[in-house]
C-alpha positions in Angstrom: -33.7 -17.1 57.5 -35.7 -19.4 59.2 -38.0 -21.5 56.5 -41.9 -20.6 56.4 -44.0 -22.6 58.2 -41.8 -24.0 60.9 -43.3 -24.5 64.1 -41.4 -23.3 67.7 -39.4 -26.6 67.8 -38.4 -26.4 64.2 -37.8 -22.7 64.3 -35.5 -23.7 67.7 -33.7 -26.4 66.0 -33.0 -23.9 63.0 -32.0 -21.2 65.1 -29.4 -23.9 66.7 -28.1 -25.6 63.5 -27.4 -22.4 61.9 -25.4 -21.1 65.0 -23.2 -24.1 64.7 -23.1 -25.3 61.1 -23.1 -23.8 57.8 -26.5 -24.7 56.3 -25.6 -22.7 52.7 -24.9 -26.3 51.3 -27.4 -28.3 53.1 -30.6 -26.0 53.2 -33.2 -28.2 51.9 -32.2 -31.2 54.1 -31.6 -29.2 57.0 -35.2 -27.4 56.9 -36.5 -31.4 56.3 -34.6 -32.1 60.0 -36.4 -29.0 61.4 -39.9 -30.1 60.0 -39.5 -33.6 61.4 -38.6 -32.1 64.7 -41.9 -30.2 64.6 -43.7 -33.5 63.8 -42.1 -35.2 66.5 -43.4 -32.8 69.0 -46.7 -32.8 67.6 -47.2 -36.7 67.9 -45.8 -36.6 71.4 -48.2 -33.7 72.4 -50.7 -36.3 71.0 -49.3 -39.0 72.9 -49.8 -36.9 76.3 -53.3 -36.4 75.8 -54.5 -39.5 74.3 -56.9 -41.4 76.8 -57.4 -44.8 74.9 -54.7 -47.5 74.9 -55.1 -48.0 71.3 -54.7 -44.5 70.6 -51.6 -44.5 72.4 -50.2 -47.3 70.7 -50.8 -46.1 67.1 -49.1 -43.0 68.4 -45.9 -44.8 69.4 -45.8 -46.3 66.3 -45.8 -43.0 64.7 -43.3 -41.4 67.0 -40.7 -44.2 66.6 -41.6 -43.7 62.8 -40.9 -40.2 62.6 -37.9 -40.3 64.9 -36.1 -42.8 62.9 -36.6 -40.5 60.0 -35.0 -37.8 62.4 -32.0 -39.6 63.4 -31.8 -40.6 59.3 -31.8 -37.3 58.4 -29.5 -36.0 61.0 -26.7 -38.5 60.0 -27.2 -37.6 56.1 -26.3 -33.6 56.9 -23.0 -35.7 58.7 -23.8 -33.7 62.0 -22.1 -35.9 64.4 -23.0 -39.5 66.0 -25.7 -38.3 68.5 -28.6 -36.1 67.1 -29.5 -33.3 69.1 -32.5 -33.2 71.2 -35.7 -32.3 69.5 -35.7 -29.3 71.7 -32.1 -27.6 71.5 -32.7 -25.9 75.6 -32.6 -29.7 76.4 -29.1 -29.4 75.6 -28.3 -26.4 77.5 -30.0 -28.0 80.7 -28.3 -31.3 80.1 -24.9 -29.2 80.4 -25.8 -27.1 83.1 -26.7 -30.3 85.0 -23.0 -31.9 84.3 -21.7 -28.6 85.4 -23.9 -28.7 88.4 -23.0 -32.3 89.5 -19.4 -31.9 88.5 -19.4 -33.7 85.4 -17.5 -32.6 82.3 
């Protein structure tokens, strides 16, 4: 069951994790990863809307911080070398592009 309060990115990541991993022993940490995914999307959305350079600079600092936390939690969960994209559909797009261009 998806934890309450997750936004779309976190919910998608939770679903992706649940399809690929058994989360029963690490549900709190997996939930934290999904919350961080939501925060990262929020910060990136704010960056896209920011008009002042100072605001963008501050938001880039926040993005680096949240992304660092995301990577640490990903590794703590033991999920592999490379963190999944915040938007799991990006993984599907990457795989489709690799198939389309003949990379395997």
